[in-house]
matplotlib code that plots the C-alpha trace (Angstrom):
import matplotlib.pyplot as plt

x = [7.7, 4.5, 3.6, 0.6, -2.5, -4.4, -7.9, -11.0, -14.5, -17.4, -20.7, -23.7, -27.0, -26.8, -24.9, -24.5, -22.9, -20.6, -19.5, -18.7, -16.5, -14.8, -14.0, -12.4, -10.4, -9.7, -6.5, -4.8, -6.6, -8.0, -11.8, -14.4, -18.1, -21.1, -24.7, -25.9, -24.6, -25.0, -22.7, -20.2, -20.1, -19.6, -16.7, -15.1, -15.4, -13.5, -11.0, -8.4, -6.6, -9.2, -7.4, -10.5, -14.3, -16.5, -19.9, -23.4, -25.9, -29.3, -29.1, -31.5, -31.1, -28.4, -27.9, -24.6, -25.1, -25.6, -22.4, -20.6, -22.1, -20.9, -17.4, -17.3, -18.5, -15.7, -13.2, -12.7, -13.2, -9.9, -7.9, -10.0, -10.9, -14.4, -15.5, -19.2, -20.4, -24.1, -26.8, -27.8, -26.6, -28.4, -26.0, -27.5, -26.4, -22.9, -22.7, -23.9, -21.4, -18.4, -19.5, -19.3, -15.7, -15.8, -12.8, -14.6, -18.1, -18.6, -21.9, -23.2, -22.9, -19.1, -16.1, -13.9, -10.7, -12.0, -13.0, -9.6, -7.7, -9.7, -9.2, -5.4, -5.3, -7.2, -5.0, -1.9, -3.2, -3.9, -0.5, 1.2, -1.0, -0.2, 3.5, 3.2, 1.2, 3.7, 6.6, 4.7, 3.8, 7.5, 8.5, 5.9, 6.9, 10.6, 9.9, 7.7, 10.3, 13.0, 10.7, 9.9, 13.6, 14.6, 11.6, 12.1, 15.6, 14.4, 11.5, 13.7, 16.0, 13.0, 12.3, 15.8, 15.6, 12.1, 12.9, 9.6, 9.0, 10.8, 7.8, 5.8, 6.5, 5.8, 2.7, 1.2, 1.8, 0.2, -2.8, -3.2, -3.3, -5.7, -8.1, -8.0, -8.8, -11.8, -12.8, -13.5, -15.7, -17.7, -17.9, -17.3, -16.9, -13.5, -12.4, -8.8, -6.6, -4.0, -1.3, -2.9, -3.3, 0.4, 1.4, -0.5, 0.9, 4.5, 3.8, 2.5, 6.0, 6.9, 4.0, 6.3, 9.2, 9.0, 10.0, 13.7, 13.5, 12.1, 14.5, 15.2, 14.3, 10.8, 10.5, 11.6, 10.3, 9.0, 6.3, 3.5, 4.4, 3.9, 1.6, 4.7, 6.3, 3.1, 3.0, 6.5, 5.6, 2.7, 4.9, 6.3, 3.4, 3.8, 7.6, 7.5, 5.2, 7.4, 10.5, 8.6, 7.3, 10.8, 11.8, 11.7, 13.0, 10.3, 7.5, 5.1, 5.5, 2.3, 4.2, 5.6, 2.2, 0.5, 3.2, 2.8, -0.9, -0.2, 2.6, 0.6, -2.8, -2.5, -3.2, -6.3, -9.6, -13.0, -14.6, -12.1, -10.2, -6.9, -3.8, -2.1, -4.9, -8.1, -9.6, -12.7, -14.8, -14.1, -11.8, -9.2, -7.8, -8.8, -5.2, -4.5, -7.6, -6.7, -3.1, -4.3, -6.5, -3.6, -1.2, -3.5, -4.3, -0.7, 0.3, -2.4, -1.3, 2.4, 4.7, 5.8, 8.3, 5.3, 2.9, 2.4, 0.5, -3.2, -4.8, -6.2, -9.8, -9.2, -7.7, -10.7, -13.0, -11.2, -11.2, -14.9, -15.7, -14.0, -11.3, -8.5, -10.0, -12.8, -12.7, -14.8, -17.8, -17.1, -13.6, -15.0, -17.2, -14.1, -12.1, -14.9, -14.8, -11.1, -10.6, -10.2, -7.6, -5.4, -3.7, -2.8, -1.5, 0.7, 2.1, 3.6, 4.9, 8.3, 10.6, 14.4, 13.8, 13.0, 16.0, 18.2, 16.7, 17.2, 20.9, 21.3, 19.3, 21.6, 24.6, 23.1, 22.7, 26.2, 27.6, 25.5, 26.7, 30.3, 30.1, 28.5, 31.3, 34.1, 36.2]
y = [27.0, 26.7, 23.2, 21.6, 22.0, 18.9, 18.6, 18.4, 17.7, 19.4, 17.6, 19.5, 20.6, 23.9, 26.5, 28.5, 25.6, 25.0, 28.6, 28.6, 25.5, 27.0, 30.1, 28.0, 25.8, 27.4, 29.1, 25.8, 23.5, 23.2, 22.9, 21.3, 21.3, 19.0, 19.9, 16.3, 12.8, 11.9, 14.8, 13.8, 10.2, 11.5, 13.8, 10.9, 8.6, 11.2, 12.6, 10.4, 13.3, 13.9, 13.9, 14.1, 14.4, 16.6, 15.0, 16.0, 13.2, 14.7, 15.5, 15.2, 12.6, 10.5, 11.0, 10.8, 7.2, 6.1, 7.9, 6.0, 2.7, 3.4, 4.3, 1.0, -0.9, 0.6, 0.6, 4.3, 4.6, 2.8, 5.6, 8.7, 9.7, 11.1, 13.5, 13.9, 17.4, 17.3, 18.8, 15.2, 14.6, 11.3, 8.6, 6.1, 8.4, 8.7, 4.9, 4.1, 6.6, 5.1, 1.6, 2.7, 3.9, 7.6, 9.1, 11.8, 13.2, 17.0, 18.3, 21.7, 24.5, 24.1, 26.2, 27.1, 26.3, 22.9, 22.0, 23.1, 21.2, 18.0, 18.1, 18.5, 15.7, 13.3, 14.0, 13.6, 10.3, 9.0, 10.0, 8.1, 5.1, 5.1, 5.4, 2.4, 0.4, 1.2, 0.0, -3.2, -3.8, -3.3, -5.8, -8.3, -7.8, -8.3, -11.5, -12.9, -12.0, -13.8, -16.8, -16.8, -16.7, -19.6, -21.7, -20.9, -22.3, -25.5, -25.9, -25.5, -28.2, -30.4, -29.2, -30.0, -33.5, -33.9, -32.4, -30.6, -27.4, -24.5, -22.3, -25.0, -24.0, -20.3, -21.3, -23.2, -20.3, -17.8, -20.1, -20.8, -17.1, -16.3, -19.1, -18.1, -14.5, -15.6, -18.2, -15.5, -13.7, -16.8, -18.1, -15.5, -18.2, -18.9, -15.3, -14.7, -11.7, -10.7, -11.9, -15.3, -15.7, -14.8, -17.3, -20.2, -19.2, -19.3, -22.6, -24.1, -23.9, -26.9, -29.1, -31.6, -31.4, -35.2, -35.9, -35.4, -38.9, -40.6, -42.5, -40.6, -43.6, -43.5, -39.7, -39.1, -42.2, -41.2, -43.9, -45.0, -46.1, -49.6, -50.2, -50.8, -47.6, -45.6, -46.8, -45.5, -42.2, -41.8, -41.8, -38.3, -36.5, -38.3, -38.0, -34.2, -33.7, -35.8, -33.7, -30.6, -32.2, -33.0, -29.2, -28.9, -25.3, -23.9, -26.5, -24.0, -21.4, -20.8, -21.2, -24.6, -25.8, -24.7, -26.3, -29.5, -29.7, -28.9, -31.5, -34.3, -33.7, -32.1, -35.5, -36.2, -36.0, -34.6, -38.1, -39.8, -41.6, -39.7, -40.4, -40.9, -40.8, -41.1, -37.9, -36.6, -33.5, -30.7, -33.0, -32.0, -28.5, -25.9, -24.8, -28.4, -28.5, -25.2, -26.3, -29.6, -27.9, -25.5, -28.4, -30.3, -27.4, -26.5, -30.2, -30.4, -27.2, -27.9, -30.3, -33.2, -36.0, -38.4, -36.1, -32.9, -29.9, -29.6, -26.3, -24.0, -24.8, -28.5, -28.5, -26.6, -29.0, -32.1, -30.8, -29.9, -33.3, -35.1, -36.6, -35.5, -36.5, -35.1, -31.5, -29.4, -28.0, -24.6, -24.7, -25.7, -22.7, -20.6, -22.0, -21.0, -17.5, -17.0, -19.1, -16.0, -14.6, -17.7, -17.4, -13.7, -14.2, -17.2, -15.7, -12.8, -15.0, -16.4, -13.5, -13.2, -13.5, -17.3, -17.8, -16.5, -19.1, -21.8, -20.9, -21.2, -24.5, -25.8, -25.0, -26.8, -29.9, -29.7, -29.4, -32.4, -34.5, -33.5, -34.5, -37.8, -38.8, -37.6, -40.4]
z = [9.2, 11.3, 12.5, 10.8, 12.9, 13.9, 12.4, 14.6, 13.5, 15.4, 14.8, 16.3, 14.8, 16.7, 14.8, 18.0, 19.8, 16.8, 16.8, 20.5, 20.0, 16.9, 18.9, 21.6, 19.3, 15.9, 17.1, 17.8, 15.5, 12.0, 12.5, 10.2, 10.9, 10.5, 11.2, 11.8, 12.1, 8.4, 7.5, 10.1, 8.8, 5.2, 6.4, 8.2, 5.1, 3.0, 5.4, 7.0, 8.8, 11.5, 14.9, 17.1, 16.9, 19.2, 19.0, 20.1, 20.9, 19.9, 16.2, 13.2, 10.4, 12.3, 16.0, 18.0, 19.1, 15.5, 14.5, 17.2, 16.1, 12.5, 13.8, 15.7, 12.6, 10.5, 13.4, 13.0, 16.8, 17.3, 15.6, 16.1, 19.6, 20.3, 23.0, 23.6, 24.3, 25.2, 27.4, 28.2, 31.8, 32.4, 33.6, 31.0, 28.2, 29.4, 30.1, 26.6, 25.1, 27.0, 26.0, 22.4, 22.9, 23.6, 25.4, 27.4, 28.1, 28.6, 29.8, 28.7, 29.8, 29.7, 30.6, 27.6, 29.4, 30.5, 26.9, 25.6, 28.3, 27.8, 24.0, 24.5, 27.1, 24.9, 21.9, 24.1, 25.4, 22.0, 20.7, 23.5, 22.9, 19.2, 19.9, 22.3, 19.7, 17.0, 19.2, 20.0, 16.3, 15.4, 18.0, 16.9, 13.2, 14.0, 16.0, 13.3, 10.6, 12.6, 13.1, 9.4, 8.5, 10.8, 9.8, 6.2, 6.3, 8.0, 5.6, 2.6, 3.8, 3.6, 0.1, -1.1, 0.2, -1.2, -4.6, -4.7, -6.6, -5.0, -4.1, -2.4, 1.2, 0.4, -1.5, 1.4, 3.7, 1.3, 0.6, 4.4, 5.3, 2.4, 3.5, 7.2, 6.4, 4.3, 6.8, 9.4, 7.0, 6.0, 9.5, 12.2, 14.9, 13.2, 13.0, 14.0, 14.5, 11.9, 14.4, 14.8, 11.1, 10.6, 13.3, 11.6, 8.3, 9.7, 11.4, 8.2, 6.8, 9.0, 7.9, 6.2, 8.7, 9.3, 5.7, 6.6, 8.1, 5.0, 2.8, -0.5, -2.6, -1.1, -0.9, -4.5, -6.2, -9.7, -9.9, -7.7, -4.2, -3.1, -0.1, 2.1, 0.8, 1.3, 4.9, 5.4, 3.8, 6.1, 9.1, 8.3, 10.0, 13.4, 13.1, 12.4, 15.4, 17.6, 16.6, 17.7, 20.9, 22.0, 21.8, 25.6, 25.6, 23.3, 23.9, 25.3, 22.6, 20.6, 17.3, 18.3, 19.6, 16.4, 14.2, 16.2, 15.4, 11.7, 11.4, 13.0, 11.6, 8.2, 6.6, 8.6, 6.6, 7.6, 7.1, 9.4, 6.6, 7.1, 9.1, 11.6, 14.1, 12.1, 13.5, 11.9, 11.7, 14.2, 16.2, 13.7, 14.7, 12.2, 11.6, 10.4, 8.2, 6.5, 5.8, 4.5, 1.9, 1.0, 0.7, -1.6, -3.8, -4.3, -4.9, -7.6, -9.4, -9.3, -11.2, -9.1, -9.9, -10.3, -12.1, -14.2, -12.8, -13.2, -14.1, -11.4, -12.6, -12.6, -9.2, -7.7, -9.4, -8.1, -4.5, -4.7, -6.2, -3.3, -5.5, -3.1, 0.2, 2.4, 3.5, 5.9, 3.9, 5.3, 3.9, 0.5, 0.7, 1.6, -1.3, -3.7, -2.2, -2.7, -5.9, -8.1, -5.8, -5.6, -9.0, -8.6, -5.1, -6.0, -9.2, -7.2, -4.4, -5.4, -4.7, -4.0, -0.3, -0.5, -2.8, -0.1, 2.3, -0.3, -0.6, 3.2, 3.1, 0.4, 2.6, 5.6, 3.4, 2.0, 5.5, 6.7, 3.7, 4.3, 8.0, 7.0, 4.6, 6.9, 8.4]

ax = plt.figure().add_subplot(projection="3d")
ax.plot(x, y, z, "-o")
ax.set_aspect("equal")
plt.show()
């Protein structure tokens, strides 16, 4: 069976130029044509199999630079290499093209063998880069998966002691990631990469780590806490941060640093009335602000030993009205943006995978209790 030919788009307003390039390439490649930039963009929008684009600069309707700007806007330039073939030999044209992400720049008149060789070299380079990126992504995914598993076990130990609803840790992670993605859209200054969002989501699983040190009679009291009991409860944020700070081997890891910020400051409030340090405004790290909002929303919409769950609509209303503390106005705007997505995302979240973690966490606790009662 013949190998499937890679598909190349030739975008040039000159039919003669297109024919010359087709003659050079059609034996090795599947070639599609566009007579102007607008046609080229339309083809790219409907065809995800393009391996490479040969692009002229001076074209009617939409020129080559406008095509490149659109490819940058949609990030198509990251997965589809572009070679400029143009009669424009001014250095400024080539410099602008390379700044917009093109892989090569060929000036007319050209030699057929040179064109063929540069096309093959560009495709080979992109193939190698893609293979390398895939390997890196696999490594990152595996590392994050292992981190998530270990942190999941630790966080579910906290849940068992706290007798909270099973999905709470997972809910906080999902809400945190949802809020962070929307935050970058609402306020670009806070835009994060997918890897950074995943790291903060994983670190959020340890937000209540310090609760392992709180006495069960306080942690699981069904009624309202006394002022003394509340002061004890408030110590969990600083205790959790201290536990992470003492991890000398991994102290410099981004995950541990982020988890520290979340542990210590997820009960701070935007107006300065939170704890343990009374931080206010942007002095509170954004990761802690987002986890705080996620934690409050899930606490409101879940059954607790001291209360029944509020509806999604009521929870949103209470947060916006300031009944649950003060939050960054930008985050309130973000919450509004994602409100309709929250219920769907959370309803699908509690799968068998967390149940496995819960079983391991239960075993950890059983072993700990056995050790404590052993003479």
